N, C-alpha and C positions, 0 to 999 in steps of 0.2 A: 193553287196546286201546281207544282213544278212540272213542266212538260218535258224537260230534258233530264232523263234519268241518269244519275251518276253511277256508272257501273264500278263496283268496288275493285280497286287495283290490287287484287290478291291472286297471283297466277301460279302458285305452286301446284294446284290440283290438276292442271291441264297436262301434266306429264303422264298421268296414268292412262293406260289403254284398256283396262278391264271393262267387260261389258255385261257380265252376269253376276248374280248374287246368290248366296246360300251360306251354310255354316262355314265359319272360317277355321283355318288351321295355321297357327303361328308357331314356328319353332325358333328357339333361341340357341344359336351356336356361337356364342361369343368366344373370342380368342381363336377363331378359325380363320382369321385374316391377318396374320402377323406381317405379311409382305405389304399390305396396304398401310398398316400403322407405320412401318419403317419408311415407306414412300412419303407419307405425310410429314413425318418428323424431318426428313431430309428436305422436303419442299418448304416447310416452315422455316427451317434453319437458313436455307439459301435466300429466302425472300423476306426475312424477318424485318430488316431495317426499312425496306421500301414499304412494306405493308403497314407498319406502325404509323406511317405518316398519313394514312387514309382515314377517313371518317365514314360512318354509315356501314351497314352490313355489306359484306363482300363474300362472294362465293369463289373460292380458289379453284375448285374442280367440280364439274358435273360430268360424269361418265356413265354411259348406258351401253351395255353389251348384251345383245339379244341373239339367241340361237333358235331358229325355226326348224321344226321337224314336222312330219305328217301328223304326229299325235300331240306334241307339246310346243309351248313357247316358253323358253327360259330367259328371263330378263334379269341381268345383274346391274345394280345401280350403286354407284359410289359418289358420295358428296363430301366436300370439305368446306366448312364455313369459317369466316373470321369475324370476331365481334369486337370492334374497336371502341364502342361506347355503350352507355346504358340503354339508349333507344334500341340498338341492335339486340341487346339481351332481352328486352321486354317484348319486342315484336317478332323475333325469330328464334328465340331460345327453345321452342318446342317444335320438334320435327313432326311432320304429318305424312303418313304413307296411306294412299288410297288403294283399296283392293276389293276384290270380288270374292265373297265367301265360297260360292258354289264351285267356281272353276279355278280358283287360285290358291296356292299354298305359299306362305311367306317363310323365308329363313333369314333371320337377322344374324349376320356374321360379325358385325362390329358396330357398336353404338357407344361412343365414348367422348370425353372431354379432355382436351389437351390444354392445360393452363399455361400462362406465360412463364412459369418457373420450370416447365418441362414435365410436370406431374401428369400422368395419364389416369383418368378416372373413368372406369367402365360403368355403363348404365346398368341399374338394377332392374331386371325384367319385371319384378313385382310392381314397379311403379308405372307400367304401361297402362294406357286407357284405350278402350275400343268403343267408339260411338257411331251412331248412324249419321250418314250425310244426306239423308233424304231431303229433297226440296219439293215443295208443292208444285204440281203441274208436270214435273218431269218424271220419266219412268226409270231412272237410275236409282238403285237402292244401295249404292256403294257404301262400304264401311270405311271408317277412318281409324287408323292406329296412331295414337299420340305417344311420342317419346320426348318427355321433358328432360333435356340434358341436365345432368346433375353437377352441382358445384361449378357452374359456368361463371367465369369472371371476365371483366373488361380486359381486352387484350388476349382472350383465349380463343380456342378453336374447337369446332365440333366435327366429329368423324362419323360417317354412317356408311355401312356397306351391307346391302341386303339383296336377296334373290327372290324373285317371284316366278313360280312355275305355273303355267296355265295349261289346263287340260282342254285341248281343243274339241274333244268329243262333247264337252258340256257347254260349248258356245252355241248360241242360236244364230250367229252370223259369222262370216269369215273374220279372221283376226285382222286387226288394223291398229295403227298407232299414229299419233301426232306428237311431234317433239318440237319444243320451242327453245332455240338457243338463247334468245333474248328474254329478259325479265325486268322486273322493277328495280333490280339491284345490279351492280357491275359483276361480271363473271369473267374470271381470268382464263379459264379453259373449258371448252365444251367438246366432248367426244361422243360419237354415236357409231356403233358397229352392229350390223345385222348380218348374221350368217344364215344362209338358206340353201336348200337342196337345189341343184341345177334343174331338177325335174319339176320343182315347185317354185317357179320364179315369182318375184314380187313386183308390184307396181310401186313407183315412188316418184316424188316430186319435191323440189325445194322452191320456195317463193323468194329466195334471196341469193344474190351473188356473193354476199359477204361470207357465206359458209362454203367451204371447199368440200365437195362430195365426189366420191369415186365409186363406181360400181363395176364389178366384173361378173363372172358366171356364178359366183357363189357368195359374194359379200358386198354389202354397201357400207362405205365408211365416210363419215362427215366429221370435220374438225373446224374449230374456230378458236381464236385467242383474243383476249382483251376486248370483250364484248361490252359496249357501253349500255347502260340501262335505258329502257324506253322512257321517253319524256312523259311526265305526268300531265294530265289534263282533266277537264271537268266532265265531259260527256263523250265517251269513246266506246265503240264496240271492239274491245281489245282482241278478240279472237280473229277479227278481220285485219287488224293492224300489225299484230306480232308476226315477225318472220317465222316460218314454220317448215318442218320437213314432214311430209305425209307418206306413210307406208301402208300398203294394203295387199291382202291376198285375193281380194275380189277382182275379177277379170273385167267386169263391165257394170254399168248402172243397171242393166237388165238383170244381172245375177243378184245384185243387192235387192232389187224390187221383188224378184221371184222368191228369194228366201224369206223376205218380210211378209209376202202374201201367204206363203205356206204357213208361217207362224200365225198370222192373223186369222186365216180361214179355219184354224183349229177351234176357234171360238164357236163356230157354227155346228160343231159335232153334237151339241145339245142346246136346243132352243126352246125347250119346254117352258111354258109360262109366258112366252113373248106374245102370242096371239091373244091370250086372255088379257094381258096388260094393255095391249094396243086397243082392244075393244073398250076397255074401261076408260082409256084416255080420250078416245075420239067419238064415243057413242052419241054425244050431244052436239058434235061439231060438224057443220056441213061443208065449210070452205077449207080448201087445202092449206091455206096460210094458218088457219086456226089449228089444224091438225099438227102441222109442223111445230107451232109454238107450244102446244101441249106436250108433244114428244120431247122437244128440247128441254122444256122446263122440268119434266119428270127426270130425265137422265142427269141434268145438271144439278138439280136440287134434292131430289128424293133418293138418288144413289150417292151416298156421301163419298168424298175422296179419301181413300187410304192407299198408301203405296204397298202393293202386294207383289213385288217383283221377284220374290224369292223362288227357289225350287223350279228353275226353268221357265220363269215368267218375266225375263228381262224385256223381251220384245214380243213374247207370246201372251195374248190375253187369256184369261180364264174363260170357260165356256159361258155363253150368254145365260144359260139356266142358272149357273152358279152365281153369277153376278146379280141376277134378278132376285135370287133367293137370299143372298147375303145382304143385298142393298148397299154394297160398298165395292170400291175398286179404284184403280188408278186411271190415268188418261186413256190407255189402250183398252182397258176393260169397259170403261164408260163409252168409248168410241165404238166398240164392237156392238154394244146394245143399241146405240144411236143409229148405226148403219142398218142393223136388222129391222128396227121399227120403221125407219124411213123407207126402206125397201118395201116393206109390207104395205105402205100406202102409195106405192108406185113411183117413189123418188129413187133415182139411180145414184145413191150416195156411195162414197168410197173413202177409205182411210187415207190420211196424208201425214207423212213424217215431217217434223219441224225441228230445225236447228235453232234453238231459242236464243243463242248468243251470236248468231251470224246473220249478216245482211248482204255480204259480198259474194256473189256467185263465183267470182274469179278465184277465190281461195279454195274452192272445192275442186282441186286439180285431179284428184284420184278418186275413183268410186270406192265408197266405204260407208258402212253403217255408223261408224263412230261419231260422225258429225251430229247425228240426230238424237234428241232426248225427249221428244214430246210427240203427241199424236192428236190430230184434229180430224174433222169429217167435212168433206166438200161435196157439192152437187150443183147442177145447173137448174135454174128455174126461170122460165120465161126469158131465156137468153142471157140471164145474169148469173154469174158464178157466186155461190154462197159458201162460206166456210164457217163452221160452227165449232166452238171449243166446248167440249162436254164438261170441262172442269171449271168453266166460267159460269157461275150461278147468278150473275148480276147484269149481264149484257143481253139485250134482245137478239133473237136469232137473225133479224133482218140486217145486221151489220157485223163486221168482223171485230172480234175483241181487240182492244187497243194494243195489248201487250205483244200480240203476234204479228201485227201489221209490219210489212217490210222484211219479215224474217225469211230465211232460206227454207224451202220445202222440197220434198220429193213425193209426188203423188204415187200411191201404190196401185198403179195401173200399168198395163203393158206399154213398152217403148217410152216410158217417161224418163226424163232427165231432170236434174235440179232446176228449180225456178224460185221465184219469190212471191210471197203474198202481197198483192198491191197495197200501197198506202192509200187510204181514203183521202180524198182531196182536202177535207176539213175534219180532222179527228176531234178537235175541240169546237163543237158547234153549240151555240146557245142563243137565247133570245131574252132580252131584258125589257120589261115594260114598267115605266114609272109614272104614276098618277100623283100629281101635286096640286093641292088646293090651298090657296092662301086664306088665312082666317082673319076675321075683323080685329082680333087683338094683336095682329102683327106676327102671329105664329104661322105654322104651316103643318098641314096633314099630308102624309105621304104613304102611299101603298105601292109596293114594288113586287113584281112577279118575275122571278128568274127561272127560266125554263132551259134545262140542260138536255141535249138530245143524243140519241144513239149511244156510241161508245163512251161519250163524256158522262151520260147518265149512268152507264154501267160502272165507270170508274168511281163515281161518287157513291153509288150503292155499295161497292166493295169497301170503300173507306168507312162508311157509316154502318156497315152490316152488323158489327159486333157491339154497337153502342145501344144503350137503352134509350127510350124516348127522352128521358131527362138529359142524358149525355148528348144526344143529337141536338136538342134545343140549346144546350150550353155551348156546343161547338158552333152553332149558327150565331149565337150572341157574341161569342169571342171573335168570330170572323168579322161580324158587322163592326164591332168596336175597334178592331185592328185596322179596318179599311175605311170606315165612314166616320164614326165618332165614338170615342171612349165614354162620352157623357150619357149616352142613351142606350136603352135596352128595349128593342122592338118586341112585338108579339109575332110569333112565327107559326105558319102552317106549312105542312109538307104533303106532297102528293106524288105517288109513284115510287115510294121508297121500298115497298115490300115486293111488288111484282116485277117481272122482267119486261117492263114496258119500254116503249120507244122514248119516253121522256120522263124527267123528274123535275118537279116544281118546288121552289122554295119561295113562300109568300111572306113578306114582312109588312107590318103596319105600325106606324108611329106618328105621334103628334109632337112637333118641335115647339119649344117655348118661344114666346115673342122675341123677335130679333130685328124687326124692321118697323120703321115709323110709317104708318099708313097715311099720314098727312103729307108725306113727301112724295116726290116722283119716284118711280120704281126703277131701280137698276139692280138686277138680280143675276147672279151667275153661280154655277156650280160645275164641278168636274164630273164627268161620267166615271165615277169611281170604280165601278165593277169592271168596266172596259179597261180602265187603267191598270187594275190589278191583274187582269189577264195579260196585258202587254208586259207588265213588269216581270212576269214569269217566263218570258220568251227570249230575253236577251241572250245572245251567244257569248259564252265565256271562254271557249276553246282558244288556246294560243298556238297549238302545234298541229292539230288534226281537224279535218272537216267534220261536219255534224249533219244530222238529219232533222229538219223542221217538220213537225207533224201536221201543220195546217190549222188555221183558226178562222172561224166565221162567227160574226156577231151581228145581230140586228137589235139595236137599242132604240126604243121608242119612249119619248118624253111627252106626256100630255099635261099641260100646265093651265090651271084655271085661276085667274086672279080675282074671281068673285066680284066683279064690277067695282072693285076698289080702285082700279086703275083702268085706263084705256090704253091698250097695247099699241105701241107705235113702231116696234121693231124687235128683231131678235138676231141671233147669230146668223150670218149669211149662208146661203146654200153653198155646197162644196162638192166638187167632183175631182178626185185626185187619182189618176191612173199611174201606177209605178210598176217597174218590172217585178217587184216583190208582191204587189197586191193592189187592192182597190179600197178607197174610202169615199163614200158617197153620203151626202147629207141633204135631205129635202125638208122643206118647211110647209106645213099646211095651216094657214091661218083661218080658223073657222069663223070667228067673229072678233069683236073688240076685246073680249075678256078671256078667250081661250086660244091656245096655240098648240100645235102638234109638231114635234121635231123627230124625224126618223134618221138614224145613222146606220149605215151598213158598212161593215168592215169585212173584207175577204183577203186572207193571206194563204194561198194554197200551199200544200205540203211540197217540199223540195229538198234536194241535197244542197248543202252549202259548203263550198271549199273554205279553208281557213282564211284565204285572202278576201272572202266576201263578208266575213264577220263584221268588220267595221261599217261597211255600207248598209248591211242589213240592220244593225243596231241603230244607225242614224235614221233609217226609215221608221223604225219603231218609235224613236223619240219624236219624230214628226207627227206620227199618228197620235201619240199621247198628248202632244201640245195642242192638237186640233180637237181634242175631246171635250173641250169646255162648252157648256151650254149657257147661253146668255139671252135675257129678254129685257126690254125697256118699255116703260109705260108712264103716261102722264096721270097725275092725281085726278081722279074722277069726281070726287066730292070731298068736302071737308068732313072728316070723321071726328066727332067730338069725343073728348075723354070721358 
């Protein structure tokens, strides 16, 4: 299982600042931007020879002009693309406009193709497509308008000019926007202009000195030219790394929290059915831990996830009664039910906003709701903070779901400011127990129990949740054959797959064909293959950016019985390796002449790694892998006749 999630390097979507959802209104006013077409034709003519020497998609212009009033936000966007090769055509030949149906109206003023021979081909609006952009776990239900440019050829250009008008009365939070001058492709010119009323001043911040920004009493203007593309890498939180300009009408984090709490508290207007449901859940449970487990399991599993963010429910949950009746909802609906039920058993639970693509608090320069797209529930229990994700139906409540660890959060309580969810010290926590018995025919019987704990167990349940029992067994066999031996197919047992337990066990049993002469002295070794497989998934591949290591803890126990065929005289030596990145400890317990127990403990705590540390960290992993070999020696005990 790969620990380092590769975030897709697709960044067009993050220009949108819409926050709410409802029925869309798209107007086509083609031919209403002749000045823009003339400007592009002149631009192309003046830059033609230089541009044609380039390869890869290139954006000649990205221009955003925003006018803020008390009632509306009018955003005018103009883009010009150049397509020098077939890859550019395939990957960028369809424009995507993200918008909010409830609060936004779109006017398309120009969408056309300018081919190398100078022919201008206007887009046929009948060919547009509108699709949902809903993503599981997040509460945005933004729509996508797709514009596939027509008759686009290598060496051609695409022109887009559109306007989005936002009705601020339909927003559930203050308007805000984040703009990214840098992207995955080169950009010749970036322009941002925001006009506002002197009486309604905005907060703004830029994270880079490469963009020139100027603000007076009524306008913010930012410009940049010849912006190089961001460097591609393997595992990067791009919203933390990209230079960005943040603009918001929120005055403080307190105002963001207050508006979010007003929206959240509306879920309590109707709580009918919650007391009855709580009684049903906890009537046979005496301990508080068991009550929490029952409540969390019900909300996570029995209330199915459906994004219902339309009609004023972008950040406002439906009422608790409605969610209980429908038995569906999104993260904020499920969180509202979870908070209510936990409160009823005496737990002071509260909602928490999560920015699912952000880890760096320093990037949240300006108070704004726009950073956050998910909601969880937190509370303190016996001095320990617990955070439960009501959309995670696979991870026990006693640990934090793996996918939100380290993310930026905003607790919806008075006087709170952004923070991060702590990383567990060891996200990938497991125990391996291997029992080996040598057989008189020179073969070997092996039983292995792999126990995955806490969020690792939850991650595996999620992976296997939609598979049938036959498919789960096939997955386990394929994994064994890829890691251990393609020749054998063990018998598997599984425990903890169905319930949200603390652990998940995979037990395999197998008899190996004869491979050793019992008449000779014993010299046997094997690698701790499961430990090695975990190590193989941890190597840092980043070349340009730092990375986050989630933490690994393994206890591997080998118990080897040579069945009196040999008299054991030695095994791999004890080892204690303390390194700045972690600890490897091996102890040997020799029970008698024919049995030995070898226990290896590996601990590599979670940490941030700079790009300069990648090489030394990988060398440490290679050292651990090299020392994972298990060896035993024995003298022939007696002559075994054929």
